[in-house]
C-alpha positions in Angstrom: 57.3 75.3 26.1 55.2 72.5 26.8 56.6 70.2 29.5 54.1 67.6 28.8 54.4 67.1 25.3 57.1 64.5 24.4 58.5 63.9 20.8 58.8 60.6 19.7 61.6 59.8 17.1 60.7 57.1 14.3 61.9 53.8 15.4 64.5 52.3 13.3 63.8 48.6 12.1 66.5 46.4 12.4 67.9 45.2 9.0 66.1 42.1 7.6 68.2 39.2 7.1 65.8 37.1 5.0 67.6 36.9 1.8 70.6 35.0 0.3 73.8 36.3 -0.2 75.4 35.9 -3.9 77.8 33.4 -2.4 75.2 31.1 -1.3 73.3 31.1 -4.2 76.5 30.2 -6.4 77.2 27.3 -3.9 73.9 26.0 -4.4 74.0 26.4 -8.2 77.2 24.7 -8.2 76.1 21.8 -6.3 73.0 21.4 -8.6 75.2 21.6 -11.6 77.6 18.9 -10.2 74.6 16.7 -9.4 73.0 17.2 -12.8 76.2 16.4 -14.6 76.6 13.1 -12.7 73.2 11.9 -12.8 71.8 13.2 -16.0 73.9 11.1 -18.2 73.2 7.9 -16.3 69.4 8.4 -16.6 69.4 9.8 -20.1 71.7 7.2 -21.3 69.5 4.3 -20.4 65.9 5.0 -21.5 65.5 1.5 -22.6 66.5 0.2 -19.2 64.1 2.5 -17.6 61.1 1.4 -19.9 62.0 -2.2 -18.9 62.1 -1.4 -15.1 58.7 0.7 -15.6 57.0 -2.4 -17.5 58.0 -4.7 -14.6 56.5 -2.3 -12.2 53.4 -2.3 -14.2 53.2 -6.0 -14.4 53.5 -6.1 -10.5 50.6 -3.7 -10.1 48.5 -5.7 -12.6 49.4 -8.8 -10.6 48.1 -7.2 -7.2 44.8 -6.2 -9.1 44.4 -9.8 -10.4 45.0 -11.2 -6.8 42.2 -8.8 -5.4 39.9 -9.9 -8.3 40.5 -13.5 -7.3 39.9 -12.7 -3.5 36.4 -11.2 -4.5 35.4 -13.7 -7.0 37.1 -17.0 -6.5 38.9 -17.3 -9.8 41.2 -15.2 -12.0 39.5 -13.7 -15.1 39.9 -15.9 -18.1 42.1 -15.4 -21.0 39.0 -14.5 -23.3 37.9 -11.8 -20.6 41.3 -10.3 -20.3 42.6 -7.6 -18.3 39.8 -5.5 -19.1 37.7 -7.6 -16.4 39.8 -5.5 -13.9 38.3 -2.3 -15.0 34.8 -3.6 -16.4 32.6 -6.3 -15.3 32.8 -9.3 -17.5 29.8 -10.0 -19.7 30.7 -13.3 -20.9 32.3 -16.5 -19.6 32.2 -17.2 -15.9 30.6 -14.0 -14.4 32.1 -12.7 -11.3 29.7 -12.8 -8.4 31.2 -10.2 -6.3 32.9 -7.9 -8.9 34.2 -4.6 -7.1 32.3 -1.3 -7.9 34.7 1.1 -9.7 37.1 -1.9 -10.6 40.3 -3.0 -9.6 42.6 -0.7 -11.1 42.9 3.2 -9.9 42.6 5.0 -13.3 39.7 2.7 -14.6 41.7 1.6 -17.5 44.3 -1.1 -18.5 47.6 0.6 -18.9 49.8 0.0 -22.1 53.3 -1.2 -21.8 56.1 1.7 -21.9 56.3 1.0 -25.7 52.4 1.4 -26.2 51.5 -2.3 -26.6 49.1 -4.2 -24.7 50.1 -6.7 -22.0 49.6 -10.3 -22.7 47.4 -12.1 -20.3 46.8 -15.9 -20.2 44.7 -17.6 -17.7 45.3 -20.3 -16.8 48.9 -19.7 -17.5 51.6 -22.1 -18.5 54.1 -20.9 -15.9 51.7 -20.1 -13.0 48.0 -19.6 -12.3 48.2 -16.8 -14.9 50.8 -15.5 -17.3 51.3 -11.7 -17.7 53.9 -10.2 -20.0 55.1 -7.5 -22.1 56.9 -8.1 -25.5 59.3 -5.6 -24.9 60.7 -3.1 -27.5 60.2 -5.0 -30.6 56.4 -6.1 -29.4 57.1 -9.6 -30.4 57.4 -12.8 -28.3 60.9 -13.6 -27.6 63.8 -11.6 -28.1 67.2 -10.6 -26.4 68.5 -7.4 -24.8 66.1 -4.6 -25.2 63.6 -6.7 -27.1 63.5 -9.4 -24.4 60.0 -10.2 -22.8 59.3 -9.1 -19.4 57.2 -12.1 -17.8 55.5 -11.9 -14.4 57.1 -15.4 -13.3 60.6 -13.9 -13.9 60.4 -10.8 -11.8 61.4 -11.0 -8.5 
């Protein structure tokens, strides 16, 4: 018998408690189901309202870009130069003396409204220094409800 030899028994690792129980998973799935059942119909039932809200947000973003253009160049782009002056330096009309390299819009292209139409831009505008609008669902001036125009001078 060897007195100096010790036998080590393998250590047992404590049980890992990193997983979820079936009850916890069911509770989470029930909560997600309740939220989806409540919120889903509210969102899905109003696609035109969501598009109108998106158009208003796009108009606000274009307004900001137009204000930056004016800060750099002293005037807004003319109606003839249009919103494309925000992504490409105009080559006709009053040329901007300090046009920003890279343009004034993040994606270097003028967005379409949520219905796939171009925004209408007038400078000088009838209602303010410039008028910026989307004609809504029908793509024509005027209208009511979903077909109503979305105008920058009416957005708060």
